[in-house]
N, CA, C, O and the ligand as a Tripos MOL2 file, in Angstrom:
@<TRIPOS>MOLECULE
protein
  293   291    74     0     0
PROTEIN
NO_CHARGES

@<TRIPOS>ATOM
      1 N         116.0330   95.5770   72.5860 N.3       1 MET1
      2 CA        117.3500   95.9850   73.0810 C.3       1 MET1
      3 C         117.9870   94.8680   73.8990 C.2       1 MET1
      4 O         117.2970   93.9780   74.3950 O.2       1 MET1
      5 N         119.2850   94.9220   74.0330 N.am      2 ASN2
      6 CA        120.0060   93.9600   74.8500 C.3       2 ASN2
      7 C         119.9230   94.3860   76.3150 C.2       2 ASN2
      8 O         120.0740   95.5680   76.6230 O.2       2 ASN2
      9 N         119.6860   93.4460   77.2090 N.am      3 CYS3
     10 CA        119.6250   93.7860   78.6320 C.3       3 CYS3
     11 C         120.9890   94.2900   79.0950 C.2       3 CYS3
     12 O         122.0020   93.6240   78.8810 O.2       3 CYS3
     13 N         121.0210   95.4860   79.7400 N.am      4 VAL4
     14 CA        122.3080   96.0380   80.1760 C.3       4 VAL4
     15 C         122.7030   95.5280   81.5590 C.2       4 VAL4
     16 O         123.8220   95.7660   82.0120 O.2       4 VAL4
     17 N         121.7900   94.8280   82.2300 N.am      5 VAL5
     18 CA        122.1000   94.3080   83.5650 C.3       5 VAL5
     19 C         122.8380   92.9760   83.4700 C.2       5 VAL5
     20 O         123.9100   92.8120   84.0540 O.2       5 VAL5
     21 N         122.2660   92.0310   82.7360 N.am      6 CYS6
     22 CA        122.8990   90.7010   82.6720 C.3       6 CYS6
     23 C         123.5720   90.4580   81.3230 C.2       6 CYS6
     24 O         124.3990   89.5550   81.1910 O.2       6 CYS6
     25 N         123.2210   91.2580   80.3300 N.am      7 ARG7
     26 CA        123.7770   91.1280   78.9820 C.3       7 ARG7
     27 C         123.5710   89.7470   78.3740 C.2       7 ARG7
     28 O         124.3430   89.3220   77.5140 O.2       7 ARG7
     29 N         122.5500   89.0580   78.8110 N.am      8 GLU8
     30 CA        122.3680   87.6950   78.3390 C.3       8 GLU8
     31 C         121.2040   87.5300   77.3980 C.2       8 GLU8
     32 O         121.0790   86.4990   76.7370 O.2       8 GLU8
     33 N         120.3430   88.5380   77.3280 N.am      9 ALA9
     34 CA        119.1340   88.3330   76.5370 C.3       9 ALA9
     35 C         118.6380   89.6380   75.9380 C.2       9 ALA9
     36 O         119.0070   90.7250   76.3810 O.2       9 ALA9
     37 N         117.7990   89.5090   74.9260 N.am     10 GLN10
     38 CA        117.0860   90.6420   74.3650 C.3      10 GLN10
     39 C         115.8150   90.8430   75.1790 C.2      10 GLN10
     40 O         115.1310   89.8800   75.5290 O.2      10 GLN10
     41 N         115.5090   92.0900   75.4760 N.am     11 THR11
     42 CA        114.2700   92.3650   76.2110 C.3      11 THR11
     43 C         113.0620   92.1340   75.3090 C.2      11 THR11
     44 O         113.1380   92.2580   74.0860 O.2      11 THR11
     45 N         111.9580   91.7980   75.9450 N.am     12 VAL12
     46 CA        110.7120   91.6070   75.2080 C.3      12 VAL12
     47 C         109.6510   92.5360   75.7810 C.2      12 VAL12
     48 O         109.7190   92.9280   76.9460 O.2      12 VAL12
     49 N         108.6770   92.8820   74.9600 N.am     13 ARG13
     50 CA        107.6150   93.7770   75.3770 C.3      13 ARG13
     51 C         106.7070   93.0660   76.3830 C.2      13 ARG13
     52 O         106.3120   91.9190   76.1770 O.2      13 ARG13
     53 N         106.3920   93.7520   77.4500 N.am     14 GLY14
     54 CA        105.5170   93.1420   78.4510 C.3      14 GLY14
     55 C         104.9910   94.2050   79.3960 C.2      14 GLY14
     56 O         104.9530   95.3890   79.0590 O.2      14 GLY14
     57 N         104.5870   93.7730   80.5770 N.am     15 PHE15
     58 CA        104.0560   94.6990   81.5810 C.3      15 PHE15
     59 C         104.7990   94.5120   82.8860 C.2      15 PHE15
     60 O         105.2240   93.4090   83.2300 O.2      15 PHE15
     61 N         104.9480   95.6070   83.6020 N.am     16 SER16
     62 CA        105.6810   95.5650   84.8500 C.3      16 SER16
     63 C         104.8770   96.2700   85.9370 C.2      16 SER16
     64 O         103.9910   97.0720   85.6440 O.2      16 SER16
     65 N         105.1900   95.9660   87.1850 N.am     17 SER17
     66 CA        104.6010   96.6960   88.3030 C.3      17 SER17
     67 C         105.6610   97.6160   88.8810 C.2      17 SER17
     68 O         106.7680   97.1810   89.2010 O.2      17 SER17
     69 N         105.3130   98.8990   89.0150 N.am     18 ILE18
     70 CA        106.2760   99.8840   89.4910 C.3      18 ILE18
     71 C         105.8530  100.3700   90.8670 C.2      18 ILE18
     72 O         104.6860  100.6890   91.0900 O.2      18 ILE18
     73 N         106.8020  100.4250   91.7840 N.am     19 ARG19
     74 CA        106.5180  100.8120   93.1660 C.3      19 ARG19
     75 C         107.2310  102.1170   93.4980 C.2      19 ARG19
     76 O         108.4040  102.2960   93.1710 O.2      19 ARG19
     77 N         106.5150  103.0200   94.1460 N.am     20 PHE20
     78 CA        107.1200  104.2660   94.6240 C.3      20 PHE20
     79 C         106.9720  104.3290   96.1300 C.2      20 PHE20
     80 O         105.9310  103.9550   96.6690 O.2      20 PHE20
     81 N         108.0080  104.8010   96.8150 N.am     21 GLU21
     82 CA        107.8900  105.0090   98.2560 C.3      21 GLU21
     83 C         108.5370  106.3260   98.6180 C.2      21 GLU21
     84 O         109.6340  106.6430   98.1580 O.2      21 GLU21
     85 N         107.8490  107.0890   99.4460 N.am     22 ARG22
     86 CA        108.4210  108.3460   99.9560 C.3      22 ARG22
     87 C         107.8430  108.5540  101.3390 C.2      22 ARG22
     88 O         106.6460  108.8080  101.4770 O.2      22 ARG22
     89 N         108.6690  108.4520  102.3600 N.am     23 ASP23
     90 CA        108.2090  108.5180  103.7470 C.3      23 ASP23
     91 C         107.0500  107.5540  103.9590 C.2      23 ASP23
     92 O         107.1850  106.3480  103.7560 O.2      23 ASP23
     93 N         105.8940  108.1090  104.3750 N.am     24 GLU24
     94 CA        104.7370  107.2650  104.6620 C.3      24 GLU24
     95 C         104.0150  106.8150  103.3940 C.2      24 GLU24
     96 O         103.1980  105.8950  103.4040 O.2      24 GLU24
     97 N         104.3420  107.4820  102.3400 N.am     25 PHE25
     98 CA        103.5760  107.3070  101.1160 C.3      25 PHE25
     99 C         104.0490  106.0960  100.3120 C.2      25 PHE25
    100 O         105.2460  105.8890  100.1100 O.2      25 PHE25
    101 N         103.0890  105.3130   99.8650 N.am     26 ARG26
    102 CA        103.4380  104.2010   98.9910 C.3      26 ARG26
    103 C         102.4510  104.1380   97.8390 C.2      26 ARG26
    104 O         101.2460  104.2910   98.0370 O.2      26 ARG26
    105 N         102.9540  103.9170   96.6570 N.am     27 ALA27
    106 CA        102.0760  103.7330   95.5100 C.3      27 ALA27
    107 C         102.6220  102.5930   94.6560 C.2      27 ALA27
    108 O         103.8300  102.4750   94.4510 O.2      27 ALA27
    109 N         101.7220  101.7670   94.1700 N.am     28 VAL28
    110 CA        102.1140  100.7030   93.2550 C.3      28 VAL28
    111 C         101.2490  100.8300   92.0190 C.2      28 VAL28
    112 O         100.0240  100.9070   92.1110 O.2      28 VAL28
    113 N         101.8820  100.8490   90.8770 N.am     29 VAL29
    114 CA        101.1280  100.9180   89.6280 C.3      29 VAL29
    115 C         101.4160   99.6400   88.8410 C.2      29 VAL29
    116 O         102.5640   99.3330   88.5190 O.2      29 VAL29
    117 N         100.3490   98.9090   88.5420 N.am     30 HIS30
    118 CA        100.4850   97.6610   87.7980 C.3      30 HIS30
    119 C         100.2250   97.8840   86.3160 C.2      30 HIS30
    120 O          99.7110   98.9270   85.9110 O.2      30 HIS30
    121 N         100.5780   96.9170   85.5350 N.am     31 GLN31
    122 CA        100.2670   96.9290   84.1020 C.3      31 GLN31
    123 C         100.9220   98.0830   83.3690 C.2      31 GLN31
    124 O         100.3470   98.6510   82.4410 O.2      31 GLN31
    125 N         102.1330   98.4240   83.7950 N.am     32 VAL32
    126 CA        102.8730   99.4690   83.0990 C.3      32 VAL32
    127 C         103.6040   98.8330   81.9130 C.2      32 VAL32
    128 O         104.3600   97.8770   82.0850 O.2      32 VAL32
    129 N         103.3770   99.3680   80.7140 N.am     33 PRO33
    130 CA        104.0600   98.7980   79.5520 C.3      33 PRO33
    131 C         105.5740   98.9900   79.6700 C.2      33 PRO33
    132 O         106.0450  100.0930   79.9500 O.2      33 PRO33
    133 N         106.3220   97.9280   79.4570 N.am     34 ALA34
    134 CA        107.7740   97.9900   79.6410 C.3      34 ALA34
    135 C         108.4520   96.9550   78.7580 C.2      34 ALA34
    136 O         107.8100   96.0630   78.2040 O.2      34 ALA34
    137 N         109.7530   97.0990   78.6440 N.am     35 GLN35
    138 CA        110.5730   96.0540   78.0380 C.3      35 GLN35
    139 C         111.1290   95.2230   79.1940 C.2      35 GLN35
    140 O         111.7150   95.7650   80.1310 O.2      35 GLN35
    141 N         110.9410   93.9130   79.1210 N.am     36 ILE36
    142 CA        111.3440   93.0360   80.2190 C.3      36 ILE36
    143 C         112.4510   92.0980   79.7430 C.2      36 ILE36
    144 O         112.3930   91.5690   78.6330 O.2      36 ILE36
    145 N         113.4500   91.8980   80.5850 N.am     37 CYS37
    146 CA        114.4910   90.9190   80.2750 C.3      37 CYS37
    147 C         114.0140   89.5460   80.7310 C.2      37 CYS37
    148 O         113.7240   89.3530   81.9110 O.2      37 CYS37
    149 N         113.9310   88.5890   79.8080 N.am     38 PRO38
    150 CA        113.4590   87.2600   80.1890 C.3      38 PRO38
    151 C         114.4880   86.4950   81.0160 C.2      38 PRO38
    152 O         114.1380   85.5110   81.6680 O.2      38 PRO38
    153 N         115.7300   86.9210   81.0040 N.am     39 ALA39
    154 CA        116.7730   86.2050   81.7440 C.3      39 ALA39
    155 C         116.8240   86.6280   83.2140 C.2      39 ALA39
    156 O         116.8290   85.7680   84.0940 O.2      39 ALA39
    157 N         116.8610   87.9320   83.4960 N.am     40 CYS40
    158 CA        117.0350   88.3820   84.8860 C.3      40 CYS40
    159 C         115.8150   89.1190   85.4300 C.2      40 CYS40
    160 O         115.7430   89.3830   86.6300 O.2      40 CYS40
    161 N         114.8520   89.4550   84.5650 N.am     41 GLY41
    162 CA        113.6300   90.0740   85.0550 C.3      41 GLY41
    163 C         113.6820   91.5860   85.1770 C.2      41 GLY41
    164 O         112.7040   92.2030   85.5990 O.2      41 GLY41
    165 N         114.8070   92.1940   84.8160 N.am     42 GLU42
    166 CA        114.9100   93.6590   84.8410 C.3      42 GLU42
    167 C         113.8850   94.2610   83.8840 C.2      42 GLU42
    168 O         113.6620   93.7300   82.7960 O.2      42 GLU42
    169 N         113.2590   95.3740   84.2910 N.am     43 SER43
    170 CA        112.3080   96.0050   83.3820 C.3      43 SER43
    171 C         112.7770   97.4090   83.0200 C.2      43 SER43
    172 O         113.3780   98.1100   83.8340 O.2      43 SER43
    173 N         112.4950   97.7970   81.8020 N.am     44 TYR44
    174 CA        112.9080   99.0960   81.2700 C.3      44 TYR44
    175 C         111.6820   99.8480   80.7870 C.2      44 TYR44
    176 O         110.9020   99.3370   79.9840 O.2      44 TYR44
    177 N         111.5170  101.0810   81.2880 N.am     45 LEU45
    178 CA        110.4040  101.9120   80.8210 C.3      45 LEU45
    179 C         110.9350  102.9260   79.8270 C.2      45 LEU45
    180 O         112.0710  103.3850   79.9430 O.2      45 LEU45
    181 N         110.1170  103.2730   78.8550 N.am     46 ASP46
    182 CA        110.5700  104.3410   77.9580 C.3      46 ASP46
    183 C         110.3410  105.7130   78.6150 C.2      46 ASP46
    184 O         109.6740  105.8130   79.6450 O.2      46 ASP46
    185 N         110.9000  106.7580   78.0060 N.am     47 GLU47
    186 CA        110.8820  108.0790   78.6470 C.3      47 GLU47
    187 C         109.4830  108.6340   78.8250 C.2      47 GLU47
    188 O         109.1630  109.2500   79.8410 O.2      47 GLU47
    189 N         108.6510  108.4020   77.8110 N.am     48 VAL48
    190 CA        107.2840  108.9250   77.8650 C.3      48 VAL48
    191 C         106.5180  108.2830   79.0150 C.2      48 VAL48
    192 O         105.8290  108.9590   79.7780 O.2      48 VAL48
    193 N         106.6530  106.9620   79.1240 N.am     49 THR49
    194 CA        105.9630  106.2400   80.1890 C.3      49 THR49
    195 C         106.4690  106.6730   81.5570 C.2      49 THR49
    196 O         105.6780  106.8510   82.4830 O.2      49 THR49
    197 N         107.7760  106.8440   81.6900 N.am     50 THR50
    198 CA        108.3610  107.2700   82.9610 C.3      50 THR50
    199 C         107.8330  108.6430   83.3680 C.2      50 THR50
    200 O         107.4410  108.8510   84.5160 O.2      50 THR50
    201 N         107.8260  109.5800   82.4150 N.am     51 ALA51
    202 CA        107.3530  110.9380   82.7040 C.3      51 ALA51
    203 C         105.8800  110.9090   83.1120 C.2      51 ALA51
    204 O         105.4670  111.6080   84.0370 O.2      51 ALA51
    205 N         105.1010  110.0980   82.4140 N.am     52 ASP52
    206 CA        103.6820  110.0090   82.6940 C.3      52 ASP52
    207 C         103.4340  109.4150   84.0890 C.2      52 ASP52
    208 O         102.5580  109.8700   84.8240 O.2      52 ASP52
    209 N         104.2140  108.4030   84.4300 N.am     53 LEU53
    210 CA        104.0900  107.7660   85.7390 C.3      53 LEU53
    211 C         104.4200  108.7440   86.8610 C.2      53 LEU53
    212 O         103.7150  108.8020   87.8680 O.2      53 LEU53
    213 N         105.4970  109.5140   86.6820 N.am     54 LEU54
    214 CA        105.9020  110.4730   87.7100 C.3      54 LEU54
    215 C         104.8230  111.5210   87.9250 C.2      54 LEU54
    216 O         104.5300  111.9120   89.0550 O.2      54 LEU54
    217 N         104.2280  111.9760   86.8060 N.am     55 LYS55
    218 CA        103.1630  112.9640   86.8840 C.3      55 LYS55
    219 C         101.9880  112.3930   87.6680 C.2      55 LYS55
    220 O         101.3930  113.0670   88.5090 O.2      55 LYS55
    221 N         101.6720  111.1460   87.3770 N.am     56 ARG56
    222 CA        100.5670  110.4800   88.0450 C.3      56 ARG56
    223 C         100.8120  110.3490   89.5460 C.2      56 ARG56
    224 O          99.9070  110.5630   90.3530 O.2      56 ARG56
    225 N         102.0430  109.9950   89.9110 N.am     57 VAL57
    226 CA        102.3660  109.8320   91.3280 C.3      57 VAL57
    227 C         102.3390  111.1800   92.0520 C.2      57 VAL57
    228 O         101.8840  111.2640   93.1930 O.2      57 VAL57
    229 N         102.8270  112.2320   91.3880 N.am     58 GLU58
    230 CA        102.7600  113.5710   91.9790 C.3      58 GLU58
    231 C         101.3160  113.9450   92.2830 C.2      58 GLU58
    232 O         101.0150  114.5290   93.3240 O.2      58 GLU58
    233 N         100.4390  113.6020   91.3670 N.am     59 GLN59
    234 CA         99.0230  113.9060   91.5180 C.3      59 GLN59
    235 C          98.4370  113.1620   92.7220 C.2      59 GLN59
    236 O          97.6720  113.7260   93.5050 O.2      59 GLN59
    237 N          98.8090  111.8950   92.8530 N.am     60 ILE60
    238 CA         98.3390  111.0990   93.9850 C.3      60 ILE60
    239 C          98.8440  111.7110   95.2890 C.2      60 ILE60
    240 O          98.1060  111.7890   96.2710 O.2      60 ILE60
    241 N         100.1110  112.1470   95.2950 N.am     61 LEU61
    242 CA        100.7020  112.7760   96.4800 C.3      61 LEU61
    243 C          99.9290  114.0140   96.8830 C.2      61 LEU61
    244 O          99.6610  114.2370   98.0640 O.2      61 LEU61
    245 N          99.5710  114.8220   95.8850 N.am     62 GLU62
    246 CA         98.8560  116.0600   96.1640 C.3      62 GLU62
    247 C          97.4950  115.7930   96.7740 C.2      62 GLU62
    248 O          96.9940  116.5820   97.5740 O.2      62 GLU62
    249 N          96.9060  114.6780   96.3920 N.am     63 GLU63
    250 CA         95.6000  114.3360   96.9480 C.3      63 GLU63
    251 C          95.7240  113.7970   98.3660 C.2      63 GLU63
    252 O          94.7220  113.6220   99.0600 O.2      63 GLU63
    253 N          96.9570  113.5340   98.7950 N.am     64 GLY64
    254 CA         97.2060  113.1640  100.1790 C.3      64 GLY64
    255 C          96.8950  111.7180  100.5240 C.2      64 GLY64
    256 O          96.8010  111.3680  101.7000 O.2      64 GLY64
    257 N          96.7350  110.8850   99.5240 N.am     65 GLU65
    258 CA         96.4900  109.4760   99.8370 C.3      65 GLU65
    259 C          97.8110  108.7670  100.0670 C.2      65 GLU65
    260 O          98.8190  109.0790   99.4330 O.2      65 GLU65
    261 N          97.7920  107.8110  100.9800 N.am     66 MET66
    262 CA         99.0540  107.2260  101.4300 C.3      66 MET66
    263 C          99.4000  105.8930  100.7900 C.2      66 MET66
    264 O         100.5750  105.5480  100.6620 O.2      66 MET66
    265 N          98.4200  105.1700  100.4020 N.am     67 ASP67
    266 CA         98.6810  103.7830  100.0350 C.3      67 ASP67
    267 C          97.8430  103.4250   98.8100 C.2      67 ASP67
    268 O          96.6820  103.0330   98.9240 O.2      67 ASP67
    269 N          98.4400  103.5640   97.6730 N.am     68 ILE68
    270 CA         97.6960  103.4860   96.4340 C.3      68 ILE68
    271 C          98.1310  102.2850   95.6090 C.2      68 ILE68
    272 O          99.3250  102.0320   95.4440 O.2      68 ILE68
    273 N          97.1670  101.5570   95.1000 N.am     69 VAL69
    274 CA         97.4640  100.5230   94.1130 C.3      69 VAL69
    275 C          96.5400  100.7790   92.9370 C.2      69 VAL69
    276 O          95.3200  100.8070   93.1000 O.2      69 VAL69
    277 N          97.0930  100.9600   91.7840 N.am     70 GLN70
    278 CA         96.2130  101.1760   90.6410 C.3      70 GLN70
    279 C          96.8440  100.5970   89.3760 C.2      70 GLN70
    280 O          98.0380  100.3020   89.3390 O.2      70 GLN70
    281 N          96.0330  100.4450   88.3610 N.am     71 ASP71
    282 CA         96.5310   99.9680   87.0870 C.3      71 ASP71
    283 C          96.8570  101.1480   86.1970 C.2      71 ASP71
    284 O          96.1640  102.1650   86.2160 O.2      71 ASP71
    285 N          97.8940  101.0090   85.4350 N.am     72 TYR72
    286 CA         98.2650  101.9960   84.4290 C.3      72 TYR72
    287 C          97.3960  101.6920   83.2190 C.2      72 TYR72
    288 O          97.4580  100.5920   82.6710 O.2      72 TYR72
    289 N          96.5790  102.6670   82.7940 N.am     73 VAL73
    290 CA         95.7020  102.3660   81.6520 C.3      73 VAL73
    291 C          96.1070  103.2080   80.4610 C.2      73 VAL73
    292 O          95.4950  103.1080   79.3970 O.2      73 VAL73
    293 ZN        118.8470   90.7560   82.0000 Zn       74 ZN74
@<TRIPOS>BOND
     1     1     2 1
     2     2     3 1
     3     3     4 2
     4     3     5 am
     5     5     6 1
     6     6     7 1
     7     7     8 2
     8     7     9 am
     9     9    10 1
    10    10    11 1
    11    11    12 2
    12    11    13 am
    13    13    14 1
    14    14    15 1
    15    15    16 2
    16    15    17 am
    17    17    18 1
    18    18    19 1
    19    19    20 2
    20    19    21 am
    21    21    22 1
    22    22    23 1
    23    23    24 2
    24    23    25 am
    25    25    26 1
    26    26    27 1
    27    27    28 2
    28    27    29 am
    29    29    30 1
    30    30    31 1
    31    31    32 2
    32    31    33 am
    33    33    34 1
    34    34    35 1
    35    35    36 2
    36    35    37 am
    37    37    38 1
    38    38    39 1
    39    39    40 2
    40    39    41 am
    41    41    42 1
    42    42    43 1
    43    43    44 2
    44    43    45 am
    45    45    46 1
    46    46    47 1
    47    47    48 2
    48    47    49 am
    49    49    50 1
    50    50    51 1
    51    51    52 2
    52    51    53 am
    53    53    54 1
    54    54    55 1
    55    55    56 2
    56    55    57 am
    57    57    58 1
    58    58    59 1
    59    59    60 2
    60    59    61 am
    61    61    62 1
    62    62    63 1
    63    63    64 2
    64    63    65 am
    65    65    66 1
    66    66    67 1
    67    67    68 2
    68    67    69 am
    69    69    70 1
    70    70    71 1
    71    71    72 2
    72    71    73 am
    73    73    74 1
    74    74    75 1
    75    75    76 2
    76    75    77 am
    77    77    78 1
    78    78    79 1
    79    79    80 2
    80    79    81 am
    81    81    82 1
    82    82    83 1
    83    83    84 2
    84    83    85 am
    85    85    86 1
    86    86    87 1
    87    87    88 2
    88    87    89 am
    89    89    90 1
    90    90    91 1
    91    91    92 2
    92    91    93 am
    93    93    94 1
    94    94    95 1
    95    95    96 2
    96    95    97 am
    97    97    98 1
    98    98    99 1
    99    99   100 2
   100    99   101 am
   101   101   102 1
   102   102   103 1
   103   103   104 2
   104   103   105 am
   105   105   106 1
   106   106   107 1
   107   107   108 2
   108   107   109 am
   109   109   110 1
   110   110   111 1
   111   111   112 2
   112   111   113 am
   113   113   114 1
   114   114   115 1
   115   115   116 2
   116   115   117 am
   117   117   118 1
   118   118   119 1
   119   119   120 2
   120   119   121 am
   121   121   122 1
   122   122   123 1
   123   123   124 2
   124   123   125 am
   125   125   126 1
   126   126   127 1
   127   127   128 2
   128   127   129 am
   129   129   130 1
   130   130   131 1
   131   131   132 2
   132   131   133 am
   133   133   134 1
   134   134   135 1
   135   135   136 2
   136   135   137 am
   137   137   138 1
   138   138   139 1
   139   139   140 2
   140   139   141 am
   141   141   142 1
   142   142   143 1
   143   143   144 2
   144   143   145 am
   145   145   146 1
   146   146   147 1
   147   147   148 2
   148   147   149 am
   149   149   150 1
   150   150   151 1
   151   151   152 2
   152   151   153 am
   153   153   154 1
   154   154   155 1
   155   155   156 2
   156   155   157 am
   157   157   158 1
   158   158   159 1
   159   159   160 2
   160   159   161 am
   161   161   162 1
   162   162   163 1
   163   163   164 2
   164   163   165 am
   165   165   166 1
   166   166   167 1
   167   167   168 2
   168   167   169 am
   169   169   170 1
   170   170   171 1
   171   171   172 2
   172   171   173 am
   173   173   174 1
   174   174   175 1
   175   175   176 2
   176   175   177 am
   177   177   178 1
   178   178   179 1
   179   179   180 2
   180   179   181 am
   181   181   182 1
   182   182   183 1
   183   183   184 2
   184   183   185 am
   185   185   186 1
   186   186   187 1
   187   187   188 2
   188   187   189 am
   189   189   190 1
   190   190   191 1
   191   191   192 2
   192   191   193 am
   193   193   194 1
   194   194   195 1
   195   195   196 2
   196   195   197 am
   197   197   198 1
   198   198   199 1
   199   199   200 2
   200   199   201 am
   201   201   202 1
   202   202   203 1
   203   203   204 2
   204   203   205 am
   205   205   206 1
   206   206   207 1
   207   207   208 2
   208   207   209 am
   209   209   210 1
   210   210   211 1
   211   211   212 2
   212   211   213 am
   213   213   214 1
   214   214   215 1
   215   215   216 2
   216   215   217 am
   217   217   218 1
   218   218   219 1
   219   219   220 2
   220   219   221 am
   221   221   222 1
   222   222   223 1
   223   223   224 2
   224   223   225 am
   225   225   226 1
   226   226   227 1
   227   227   228 2
   228   227   229 am
   229   229   230 1
   230   230   231 1
   231   231   232 2
   232   231   233 am
   233   233   234 1
   234   234   235 1
   235   235   236 2
   236   235   237 am
   237   237   238 1
   238   238   239 1
   239   239   240 2
   240   239   241 am
   241   241   242 1
   242   242   243 1
   243   243   244 2
   244   243   245 am
   245   245   246 1
   246   246   247 1
   247   247   248 2
   248   247   249 am
   249   249   250 1
   250   250   251 1
   251   251   252 2
   252   251   253 am
   253   253   254 1
   254   254   255 1
   255   255   256 2
   256   255   257 am
   257   257   258 1
   258   258   259 1
   259   259   260 2
   260   259   261 am
   261   261   262 1
   262   262   263 1
   263   263   264 2
   264   263   265 am
   265   265   266 1
   266   266   267 1
   267   267   268 2
   268   267   269 am
   269   269   270 1
   270   270   271 1
   271   271   272 2
   272   271   273 am
   273   273   274 1
   274   274   275 1
   275   275   276 2
   276   275   277 am
   277   277   278 1
   278   278   279 1
   279   279   280 2
   280   279   281 am
   281   281   282 1
   282   282   283 1
   283   283   284 2
   284   283   285 am
   285   285   286 1
   286   286   287 1
   287   287   288 2
   288   287   289 am
   289   289   290 1
   290   290   291 1
   291   291   292 2
@<TRIPOS>SUBSTRUCTURE
     1 MET1         2 RESIDUE 1 A MET
     2 ASN2         6 RESIDUE 1 A ASN
     3 CYS3        10 RESIDUE 1 A CYS
     4 VAL4        14 RESIDUE 1 A VAL
     5 VAL5        18 RESIDUE 1 A VAL
     6 CYS6        22 RESIDUE 1 A CYS
     7 ARG7        26 RESIDUE 1 A ARG
     8 GLU8        30 RESIDUE 1 A GLU
     9 ALA9        34 RESIDUE 1 A ALA
    10 GLN10       38 RESIDUE 1 A GLN
    11 THR11       42 RESIDUE 1 A THR
    12 VAL12       46 RESIDUE 1 A VAL
    13 ARG13       50 RESIDUE 1 A ARG
    14 GLY14       54 RESIDUE 1 A GLY
    15 PHE15       58 RESIDUE 1 A PHE
    16 SER16       62 RESIDUE 1 A SER
    17 SER17       66 RESIDUE 1 A SER
    18 ILE18       70 RESIDUE 1 A ILE
    19 ARG19       74 RESIDUE 1 A ARG
    20 PHE20       78 RESIDUE 1 A PHE
    21 GLU21       82 RESIDUE 1 A GLU
    22 ARG22       86 RESIDUE 1 A ARG
    23 ASP23       90 RESIDUE 1 A ASP
    24 GLU24       94 RESIDUE 1 A GLU
    25 PHE25       98 RESIDUE 1 A PHE
    26 ARG26      102 RESIDUE 1 A ARG
    27 ALA27      106 RESIDUE 1 A ALA
    28 VAL28      110 RESIDUE 1 A VAL
    29 VAL29      114 RESIDUE 1 A VAL
    30 HIS30      118 RESIDUE 1 A HIS
    31 GLN31      122 RESIDUE 1 A GLN
    32 VAL32      126 RESIDUE 1 A VAL
    33 PRO33      130 RESIDUE 1 A PRO
    34 ALA34      134 RESIDUE 1 A ALA
    35 GLN35      138 RESIDUE 1 A GLN
    36 ILE36      142 RESIDUE 1 A ILE
    37 CYS37      146 RESIDUE 1 A CYS
    38 PRO38      150 RESIDUE 1 A PRO
    39 ALA39      154 RESIDUE 1 A ALA
    40 CYS40      158 RESIDUE 1 A CYS
    41 GLY41      162 RESIDUE 1 A GLY
    42 GLU42      166 RESIDUE 1 A GLU
    43 SER43      170 RESIDUE 1 A SER
    44 TYR44      174 RESIDUE 1 A TYR
    45 LEU45      178 RESIDUE 1 A LEU
    46 ASP46      182 RESIDUE 1 A ASP
    47 GLU47      186 RESIDUE 1 A GLU
    48 VAL48      190 RESIDUE 1 A VAL
    49 THR49      194 RESIDUE 1 A THR
    50 THR50      198 RESIDUE 1 A THR
    51 ALA51      202 RESIDUE 1 A ALA
    52 ASP52      206 RESIDUE 1 A ASP
    53 LEU53      210 RESIDUE 1 A LEU
    54 LEU54      214 RESIDUE 1 A LEU
    55 LYS55      218 RESIDUE 1 A LYS
    56 ARG56      222 RESIDUE 1 A ARG
    57 VAL57      226 RESIDUE 1 A VAL
    58 GLU58      230 RESIDUE 1 A GLU
    59 GLN59      234 RESIDUE 1 A GLN
    60 ILE60      238 RESIDUE 1 A ILE
    61 LEU61      242 RESIDUE 1 A LEU
    62 GLU62      246 RESIDUE 1 A GLU
    63 GLU63      250 RESIDUE 1 A GLU
    64 GLY64      254 RESIDUE 1 A GLY
    65 GLU65      258 RESIDUE 1 A GLU
    66 MET66      262 RESIDUE 1 A MET
    67 ASP67      266 RESIDUE 1 A ASP
    68 ILE68      270 RESIDUE 1 A ILE
    69 VAL69      274 RESIDUE 1 A VAL
    70 GLN70      278 RESIDUE 1 A GLN
    71 ASP71      282 RESIDUE 1 A ASP
    72 TYR72      286 RESIDUE 1 A TYR
    73 VAL73      290 RESIDUE 1 A VAL
    74 ZN74       293 GROUP 0 **** ****
């Protein structure tokens, strides 16, 4: 797809790190499959990946951990 942020390049398949913050809670998930713009670095997740990530973060929240770094597998 064409990058909608800079409109200068086609995105390429790669991996991104996604960060969530809510009050005291922080989670970072690395190695998330995404489309990356080689020109500006914007990353795009597909709907399935986004839904899965949100579910995962909700689960971490429920467990009450505050500062999580994990890989998306
Ligand atoms: Zn771009």
